N, C-alpha and C positions, 0 to 999 in steps of 0.2 A: 268731547261730546258736550253738547248745549241741552236745557232743559227744553227746547222747543223739537228735540230728537227723540220724544217720548214714545215714539214708535219702533224703534231700534232697541230700546232700553226694552220695553212689555216683550219685545221678541225674544228677546235672551234671557228675559224672565220663564217665557214659555219653554225656553229651551231646557232650562232648569228644573222644569216643575214639572213637565210632561215627557213622555216616551212612545214613540211610535207604536202604532199596531203592527204587528207583522202582515206579512202578505195574505196570510189565512184568515185575517181578520179575528182572529182570538186575541183577547185580552195578554200584554205580555206577564209574566211573571217577574217581580219584583218591580213593576212601574213606580217611577219616582213618585214619590206622595207632596202634595202641595204646603209643604212645610217652608220653614226658613231654610233659603237654598245654601247648598256648601259651594266650596271653591271648585270650578270646574277643573278637567285635568288639562294640564298644558304642558305634559311631558312629550307628545307627540310631536310638538313644535321645536323641540330644543334639544341641543347635544347634552347638557349638563342640566340638572334639574335643580334651582335652589330651594332650600329649604329655610324659611324666616324664622328668626329668632323672634322672643316677646320685643313689643316695643320698648323703647327707653322712658323711664320715668318723664313727665311733663318737667320742663323747666321754665321757674317765672322769671322775668325780668326785671331786674332791680329797679325798684321806681326812683331810687335816688339818681339815676344814671340820667344825663342828659339824652334829647333824641340822637346827637350824634353818636354817642358811646354807647346807646342801647343797640343803632343799628350796626356798630362794631361786633359787639357782643352778640348780634343775631348771625352776623357773617360768620364770625368766629366758630360758634355753635354749628351752622350749617355744614362746613367741613368735616367736624366731630362727628354728627350724625349720619353722614355720608360713610365714614371710616367704620364706625359701629355695625353695619351692614355690610359693607364692603370686605371686610376683612374675614367674614364667616364664611368665602372662597377657602382660607385655609384651615379651616376648624375642623372639629370631629363630623359635624352635619355639612361639611363643604364638599369638595372637587376630591376625590382619591387620587388623582394626579396632579394636585396643586404643588405638593411640595416635591415629587420626584422631577417634575417639569421645573421647578424653580432652582433646585441644588443641582441639576443639569445646566442650566442657564449660566450659574455662577461658575461652576466649572469651566465653562468654555470661555469666560469673559477671562479669567486668570490665566489659561491658558493662551486666549488670543494676545495678551498683555507678554507672554513670556516671548511670542513670536515676532512681537513688535521689538523685544529688546534684542531678538536674535536678528533681525532684519537691522538695527543700529548699530551692532557691533560689525556686521558684515559691510557696512556704509563706512567705517572706518578702515578697514581691511584693505577694502578695495581703493580706496584712494589713496592710502598708504603705499600702495603697490602701482597702482598707476604713478605717483611721485618719484617712486626707485625706478620706474620702467621695470618692472619685475613681471617677465611676459608669463612665464609658467603658474605663476601666484594669482594673475587676471585671469587667465584662461579656468582656471581651478575655483576661483571664487565665482564666476560668471556660472559657472555647472551646480554648484551650490545654492546659487541663489533662486533656481528654479522648485525645486522641494519646499525652500522656504516661502514663497509665494503662494505654492500650492497648498501647504499646508496652512497659511495665514487665510486663504481665501476658503478653503473648508471651513475651519473655525468659523470665519465670519458667516456663512450660509447657515451652518448647524445654528450659529446663535440667534439668526434671525428668524429660522424656523420656529425654535423654541419659543422666542419671545412672543411671536404672534401666535403660539399654539395657547399659551398663558392667557394672551390678551382677550383671545376667540371664546376660550371656555369660562374666564372670567365674566366676560360680557353674557354669555348664555347663562350661568349660574344666577347671575344678580337679576339680569331681566325677567327671568322666569320667578324670581323669587318677587319683585315689586309687581307682576305682572299678575303674580296667582294672590297677593295682597288686594291687588286692586280691582280685581273681579270677584271676591268673597264679598258676601253678604249684600251684594249690591252696590258695594262703594264706588265704584264707578260713575254710578249714578246719584249717589249723598256727595259727590265732591262736587256737584253743582246747588248743593243746597245750603251749602256753609261756606263762611270766609275763610280767607286763606290764601297764599302765594302758590296758587297747582294751576294754573290756567293752561292750556293746550298740553295735557299729560301724555298726548300720543306723541307729541314731539319730544318733551321730557324723555321717555322711555326710548325712543326709536334714535333720538342723536345724541339730547346730552349724556346718556347713560353710556352712548359708545363712547365717545371722547373720556368721559369721567373714569372708564375702565384701560382704554387702550394709554393715554398717556402718562398713568401712573407707572404701569410697566417700562416704558421706555425711559422715564426719569430715574427710577432706580436704577434700570442696567446701566444708564449711562453715569449716573454719580459714582459706583461701583468702579466702572470703568475706569472714570476720569481719576477717582482717586488711587487706583492701583498705578495706572499709569503715571499719575504724578509724584508718587513714590517712588517708584522705579525710577524713573528719568531724573528726578530730583539727586540721586545719589550719584546718576552718571555725570549731570553736570558737574557737582560738587568735586567727583574723581578726574574730572578732565580739566576741568576750569583751573580749580586749584585757587591760589589768592592772586590777587592783580594790586600791584604797587605802582603809585602816582605820584610823582613829585610833585607836589605843592608848597607853594612859599619857601623852597629851599629843603624843604622836608619830604622825606619819602613817606606816604600813607599806603597801609596793606590793607586791602579788604578781601577777608577771606571767604570765598565760595561766592565770588561775584557773580556769576553766572545765575545761581540760585537768585540770589537777593534781586537782581534786575528782573528775572521771570516773574517773585511773587508782587514788585512793586509795580511791574507792566500788568498783571492780570489785575491787582487791585486797583488800578486806575479805571481800566476798560469794564470790569464786573460793578465799580460804582457809578461809574457815568451811566450804565444800563440801568441801573436800578433807580438813580433820579431822573433820567428821560423815562422811563416806561413805567412811572407810577401810578400812571392811572388806564394801565391795559385793562386790569382786573375790571374795574367800573364799565368801562368802555367795551368791553367784551360781552359783560353781562347784558348790556343795553343793546348791543347787535343781535345777540342770540335772540333776546325776547323781542326785538322786532320782526326779526326774520320767522318767527312763530308763527305772530301775528299776522305778516303778511301771507304766509302759508294758509293760515284758517282763514283769511279773507275770500283768496282763490278758491278753496275747497268749498266755501259757502257759497258762490257765485255756481260752481259744477252742480250740487247738489241741490240747490232750487233754481237751475236753468228755464224748466217752463215757466213758473210762476213770472220771474224777471222779464222772460221774453215776453208773453201774455201781457202784462204790464207798460212794456216798452221802457223800461228800469234801466237800460244800458249805459245812458249816460250820468245816471247817478250811481250807478254800479263802478263806472269807471271813474268818475270822481273819487269816490270810497278807495277804489285801490291805489289810485294814483297817492291819493295823501298816507296811506300806508305805507307804497314803496317810499315815497319821498321820505319817510323816517328810514326806511333801511338805509338808503342812499345817505342820509344825514350822517347814520351812526356810523357808515362804511368808510365816509370822509374823516371823520374825527380819528377813525382807525387807523385810516391810511396816514393821517399825520404821526401817530404815535411808530408805526413802521417804518416811515422815511428816518424817522430820527435813530431809532435802534439800528437801521441800516447803515446809517452814517460811522456809528461806533463800529460795529460789527467788522464793516468793510474796510474802515481804516486800520482796525485792529491785524485782520488777515493780511494787510499787504506790507505793515511793519515787523508782524511776527519772524520772518524768514530773515530779514536784513541785519536786525538789532545784534543776534548772536555773532554774525560775523563780522560786524564791525568791532564786538567787543572783544574778539577773540584774534583781529588782525594786529595790534601790536606784540603780542606774545608769539604770532608767527612768524612776522618780519622780524623778531630776534631770534628764532630759534628754537624756542622753549616749546612750541605746541607744531605739531606735522599737519600735513593737509588733511589727513585722514583723522587726524583730533578733532581740529576746525567745522569738518562737515559732519562728523559725529555730534558734535556739542550744539552744532545748528538744527539736527534733527531731534534732540532731546529736547532741545528750547523748543522747538515747535509744537513738541507733543504735550509739553509740561503747560505751555502756554495755551494750547487747546482743551487741556484737561480744567486748567483755571478758568479758562473763558467758556465754560461750558454753560454757564448762565446768560452769559451775551448770546447765545446761539440759541438757548431754550426758552429764554424770559417770556416771548410771545404765546408761546405754546403753556409755558405754566399759568399765563393768565387766562388764558383759554381754558383750562382744564377747571381752574379756580370756578371762573363762570357757570361751566357744566355741572361741576361736582354740587353747587351751591342748587343750581335749578334742580336737580334732583331729589336731594336733601328735602328740599322745600315739600315735594311731591310727597316723599317718605313721612316728612311730620305731619302732612295733613291725614296721611293713612294712619299715622300713629294715634292721631286726636280720634277718629272714628273707631279705631279699635280699641282704647282704652275706654270710649262711650260705651261699646256695646258690652263691657265688663263693670260698667259703674251705672249706679241707680241716680247718681248727682241729677241726670235732665231727664231721667224717666224712659225707661224702655217699652215698646208693645211687646208682649211676649206672644209666641206662638206656640200652639198646642193642638190637641186633638179632642174632638167633640166625643160625647158619650152617647150610646143606641143608635138611631139610624139619623141622626140629627146630619144635614151635610156641612152647613156653616153657622158658627155662632160668632158675633162678635159681643164679648163682655166687658161693657162699664168701659168701651175704648174712646179714647181720646189721642187727638193727634195733635203736635205742638210742633213749631219751628226747633232750631237748634239752639235758640236764645230761652226757648220755655215760652213763647207766646204762642198762647191756643189758636188751634184753626178749628177744629172739629170736638166737641166736647159729650162725654159721658152718652156715646151712642150703644143702645141695647137692640140687637138685630138677631133675630134666630129665623133659619133658614133651612126647609125641609127639602128632603128629596122630591125630585121632581116640581119643586116649587120657581116660578119664573117673579124674580123680583126685579121691580123698575124704581131706580132710584132717581128722583126728580130733585128739583131746587134751582133757584136763579143762578145765573153766572155769578161765580165766587164764592159760592156758600160750602166749598170744601167736597164736591161731589169726586172731582179726579183725586183730590189727596186721599180721601176715603177709599179709593181703589189702589191708590199705592201701597197703603197701608195694608189691605188685604192682601198684595200682592208681596209684602215683605220687603218693600223699596224705602218705604219711609219708617226710620227706626224709632223715631221718639214721641212718647208720649205714655199713655198709659191704658191700663186693662189688657184684655188679649182678643187675638184671631184666633179661631179654633177651624181646624178642617176634620172632615171625616179620615179615618185614618187609613182607607183601603179605598178612597178615590182620589181621581186625578184631575187637575184643573189647567184649563188651557184660556188664555187672555187675547182679546182682541182690542187693540188699540184703534185711535181714529184714524190714524197714518199708517198702515202695514208696513211691515219691513219687508223689502224685497232684495234677499242677496244676489250677489253676481252668480253668473253660470247659467246654467240651462233651465228651462222654465218648468222641470223637472224637478228641480232642487227647488226651484221658489214655491211651488204647489205642495211639496211636502215638508217643508222647512217648518220647525229645529229639527225633524226626524232625517233619518239617512235616505237620500233619494232611491236607493236600491230596495227599502223596505216595501216598497209598493210596485204592482205591476202597471204597464203603461194603458192596460185597459182600466184597473181601478183608478188612474187620475184621470184619464179623459172620462170616467162616468161622473166622478166628480167633478169636473170642469163643466159637463153638459146640465148638470143639476143647478148651478150657480148661474147657468147663462153665458158661459165661456167656451160654449162647444167649436166655435171658430178657431178657437185655438188648439184643438184635438191634435192636428197635424204638427205642431210645433212645439210638442212637448221635449224633445230632446235637442232642439234648438239652444244654442249658446248666443245671447244677445243681452243688450243692455234692458233687461224688464223694467228697471225701473224707471227708465226714463219713457219707455216704449208705450207702457199700460198708463190708461187715464186714472184718475182718483177713483172713481166709481169702479172700474176693471180691478185694481189693485185690492179695494175692498170685497169684490167678489172673489178673488182668489184666495183672499182671507177665509172666507167663508168654507170655500173649496178644501181649505185645511181642518178645517172643524171637521167634516166629514170625513175624513182620511182619519184623522186621530182618535175622532170619537170620542170624547174625555166625558167625564161625569158632568163636570161642574164647569161652565162658562162664563166668564166676566167680559162683558161689551162695554168699551168706553167710548162713547159715541161711533160705534161700529159702521153705522149705517148712514153717516153723516152726508156722505158724496154720493149717494143713490137718491133718485127719486121715490115719490112715494110709492108708486108700483111697484118698483124694482125692491123696494124696502120691503113691501107686503109678501113679496115671492122669497125672499130670503129667508124672511122670519118663518114664511109658510114651510118653507123646504126643511128647515132645522129641526121645527118641532115635528114635522112629520118625519123625517129620515132619524131622528133622535130622541123618541117620543119620551124617554125615561130624564133626557137630561135636566140639570138644574141650571138655570139662567139667573145671572144679576147683571141687570142693564143699567148704563148711566146715561141718561140721552133728554135731549129737549123737548123732542117732538110728542105733542100730546096722542099722535096715530098711534105711537109704540104700547099705548095701553092696553089696546085690543090683543096685543101679544103675549100678556102677562097677567097673571092671575094673582099679584099684589104689587104695591104701590107705598113706598116711603118717602116723606119729603123732608128734605132738609132746608134751613131756614138760617140764613147770615144773621148772625148778633153780636154785641158788643163782648167778649169774652170769648167767642168761637161760637160757629156754627153749632147747630142742635136740630135734633131728628124731632119734628113737631107734629107729624102724623103717620099713621101707618093702618091703611086701609085695604080691604078685597075688592078686586078690581072683576067687571063683568064687560065682554063686549058692548061698544058702544051700538045703538039699534040701526044705525046706518051700515054696520058691519055684520049684519045680524047673519046673512049668510055664512060669513066667514066664521064669526062666533060660533053657530053650531056645530063648523065643519071642525073647528080646533078645540072646543069644549064638550060640545053635547047640549043639547036642548034642555036638559036640567041643571044647568049654571045656576048657582044660588046669585040671589040678589047682593047687591054692594053693600057691604058690612063695614062700617066704619070702626075702627080700633082705637080712636082717639078719644080724651077725654080732656075737656077744657085744654086745648093746646098741647097736652101733654102725650107722647107716644107710650101706645098700651105695650107692657112688656109680655111677650109669649113664652110661656112655660113649656 
């Protein structure tokens, strides 16, 4: 999510801070107060819900390290940071089935190695029987082979089930934990305001976290299986092969356990070759994953902004940008393909030599009669298993590199969330506090200052008190901090000082300039963020009629791409229909009529004032015509060191809107009364 998608952010804030009125129109009991939002419930979308542990302490880089050393230290810590959270799956706050499934998987691995040993012994017996032409034994062993195979296959199938169950539940647990932290207190939005390696968080959560939880289970089960297999069949090789005596220079040299020594040397050569050849796998995998994420984001942006691009005729420019991004993806893949080719050379050569080497080594002992054919075949089978166990790295190094890249990407996101979470508990940068007003005051900004995460002031020392039913217009030139002030009121902007206080028993609703239109039916879009079935079709149709969308009344249950179908003005009208349905106590409008013409804007504001006569309104707007619909106006002025509130005046409708003014405010409206003295805003008591 990018800063330009502010409308989606504000829609989510509205979801957090308001609750729909039920169909009978009565205010719901326990409606959400417009305070600092809490983490939304994500349990319904997940099989296993993760609980987040407190973030680890911040780690400062040693200033004496060179840039290369600092980068290596950072990568090392990223893997550590991933495991700090990931291992919680097996903790007391983790999944109750984590340990039973893990222990069951270990038992199945051990049992499967036992069946491998049984098949290895069967291999020796059948070839010995064939060599001796012992038909009854051959027939008997043929019958025994079937249950051995069935047992081994059953164990492998059960092992796959448990392994994938652990992977699925671990991913579910960790994903819900990360998403919970990501959505808490608007951190999903705040990530756009701070520096750090957390670009494309959606790709990290969806793809990198999947790889980061799938691969370790495969690696651990593979390592355990390889260790047990190597340990078991090294004994077999030592027992069967015995010692090899070679005549060299007139002397006989005896090599004890020659098959074991050969297997170890062979595996060491292939594994070392793989490590040397694939030493750049991790770096290239990280670059490839980042390039893929950027390519997906570029395509998503084209889809989301298709109408604007089409109207401007920007297809060629977009195609150029897509081609550049895709060229980066192909370039990373080309370099990664070279690594795969070199590792395939080692892996394929190893797999071809492994079955032949033990036969050639055992051939002298078979020819002199000291080793039977069955022993030769058993040794060949055991050698292949030992080689496969030792060569586990050869076959899995590419996946190990891919896991490293994915684990570091998700850990980078975790570290950024750690920083935001620590900042929430620390006063080092200053935090805007959120509390409750006293008496009937609807909203108060007490000595409110808004700053960037580096301490740079944006808005300074703002004092505003808004009473019930008051309609406040926030004005000022572009860049003076109006939208930033709205974000601070919404609780999305945490840095600064002072406090934002709301009435404890009132509900707030936000209307951004670009309304968020969810996918699904028009009914869902009109009632968002409430549940679609909380209002009847006649209620929704009535709200649409009042905002000039009566022509959509017959399409309320129609599922269509409304975000692409509706015009900008229709989207803003739909947002006003939501207001009528939710009937909040306080409305914050951030350029919410910018897509409407003057006449339509007047109708929208007149409708809201008529339908919700007691509602409190806080508007951010540039249009001077909106003053007619507000009772008060404050002005922000951009200054060095942060914007300041420079005027606070009461308003009356302009003369050219006299009829509308009398309709809205009555004939006894007070004259304009300035509240400013020498450029300094008057503080309301």
